[in-house]
C-alpha positions in Angstrom: 0.0 0.0 0.0 1.1 3.5 -0.9 -0.9 5.7 1.5 -1.1 9.4 0.6 -3.0 11.9 2.7 -4.5 15.0 1.0 -7.2 17.5 1.6 -10.9 16.5 1.3 -12.6 17.4 -2.0 -16.3 17.2 -2.9 -15.6 14.1 -5.1 -14.6 12.2 -1.9 -18.0 12.6 -0.2 -19.3 9.1 -1.0 -16.2 7.4 0.2 -15.8 9.7 3.2 -19.4 9.3 4.5 -19.2 5.5 4.0 -16.1 5.3 6.2 -17.4 7.8 8.8 -20.8 6.1 9.0 -19.2 2.7 9.5 -17.6 4.0 12.7 -20.8 5.7 13.8 -22.8 2.6 13.2 -20.3 0.5 15.2 -21.2 2.7 18.2 -18.0 2.2 20.1 -15.8 5.1 19.2 -17.6 8.2 17.8 -20.1 10.2 19.9 -22.3 10.9 16.9 -25.7 9.1 16.6 -26.8 10.4 13.3 -25.4 9.0 10.0 -24.2 11.5 7.4 -25.9 11.8 4.0 -24.3 13.1 0.8 -25.5 16.6 1.6 -24.8 16.7 5.3 -21.5 14.8 4.8 -20.2 17.3 2.3 -21.1 20.2 4.6 -19.6 18.4 7.6 -16.3 17.6 6.0 -16.0 21.0 4.2 -16.6 23.0 7.4 -13.7 21.5 9.3 -10.4 23.4 9.7 -9.0 20.5 7.7 -10.3 17.1 6.6 -7.6 14.7 5.5 -8.3 11.9 3.1 -6.1 8.8 3.1 -6.0 7.0 -0.1 -4.0 4.1 -1.5 -2.2 5.4 -4.6 -1.7 1.8 -5.8 -5.5 1.0 -5.9 -6.7 4.6 -5.9 -9.1 3.8 -3.1 -10.0 6.0 -0.2 -9.1 4.0 3.0 -9.4 6.5 5.8 -9.9 10.1 6.9 -9.6 12.5 9.8 -11.2 15.8 10.7 -9.4 18.6 12.5 -11.1 21.6 14.1 -10.9 23.8 17.2 -11.7 22.0 20.4 -13.2 25.2 21.9 -13.5 28.9 21.2 -11.8 32.2 22.3 -9.2 31.8 24.9 -9.1 28.0 24.3 -9.2 28.3 20.5 -5.5 27.3 20.2 -6.4 23.7 21.1 -7.6 21.5 18.3 -9.4 18.2 18.3 -9.4 15.4 15.7 -11.3 12.2 14.9 -9.9 9.4 12.8 -11.6 6.7 10.8 -10.1 3.8 8.8 -12.2 1.6 6.6 -12.7 -1.7 8.4 -11.0 -3.8 5.7 -7.8 -1.7 6.0 -7.5 -1.5 9.8 -4.3 -2.8 11.3 -2.0 -1.7 8.5 -0.6 1.5 10.0 -3.1 3.9 8.3 -4.3 5.3 11.6 -0.8 6.2 12.6 -0.2 8.0 9.4 -3.5 9.9 9.9 -2.5 10.9 13.4 1.0 12.0 12.4 -0.4 14.0 9.5 -2.9 15.7 11.8 -0.2 16.7 14.2 1.7 18.4 11.4 -1.5 20.0 10.0 -2.6 21.3 13.4 0.7 23.0 13.9 0.7 24.4 10.4 -2.8 25.8 11.0 -1.5 27.6 14.2 -2.9 25.3 16.9 -0.7 24.8 19.9 -2.2 21.6 21.4 -4.1 18.6 20.1 -6.7 17.2 22.5 -8.8 14.1 22.4 -11.9 14.5 24.5 -13.3 11.0 24.5 -11.0 8.1 23.8 -13.1 5.1 24.8 -11.3 2.8 27.2 -12.0 -0.3 25.2 -10.4 1.2 22.1 -7.1 -0.5 22.8 -5.6 0.1 19.4 -6.1 3.9 19.7 -4.8 3.9 23.2 -1.7 2.0 22.2 -1.1 4.3 19.3 -1.5 7.5 21.4 0.9 6.1 24.0 3.5 5.2 21.2 3.2 8.8 19.9 3.7 10.3 23.4 0.3 11.7 24.0 -0.4 12.5 27.7 -3.4 10.8 29.4 -5.5 13.3 31.4 -7.2 10.7 33.6 -10.4 8.7 33.3 -14.0 9.9 33.1 -16.1 7.0 34.5 -19.0 6.0 32.2 -18.4 9.0 29.9 -19.3 7.2 26.6 -22.7 5.6 25.8 -21.9 2.4 23.8 -24.3 1.1 21.1 -25.4 -1.7 23.4 -26.6 0.8 26.0 -23.8 0.3 28.5 -21.4 3.1 29.5 -17.7 2.9 29.0 -15.0 5.0 30.6 -13.2 7.6 28.4 -9.6 8.7 28.7 -8.9 12.3 27.4 -5.4 12.8 26.0 -3.4 15.8 24.7 -0.1 16.5 22.9 1.8 19.8 22.6 2.2 20.6 18.9 
């Protein structure tokens, strides 16, 4: 695989919403409940500070994405937040790590000082392992902070990294 990450374009909307909705439907990582449509998806991805599209240059297939935006406003507007999604069939191949590294560089390029994750679900062991590998700082645990698809509540572990 030859993964290249580039900025979202309207032509990516179908692939991007399919990948995003896959994670939302799983109900174990993203807080969203509503699925994106072609219209809402294009608006959503276009309004971010940056949406990165990961595609395999060999097969010319979109395999993942991330969104980057301010985590807050005003005096906290220098902190950004991101979400990552990799198409199920391509997970475990290092694409998530490439997305995170790209987002760190892009966040800094856009003038952000800190990248913060608000809600890393405790059972998302692959994400937790990756964030530890990339030297993110854990901020503690919020008990029962995430409503899982099955109706149970899972702890969340916020993280940050100085850019």
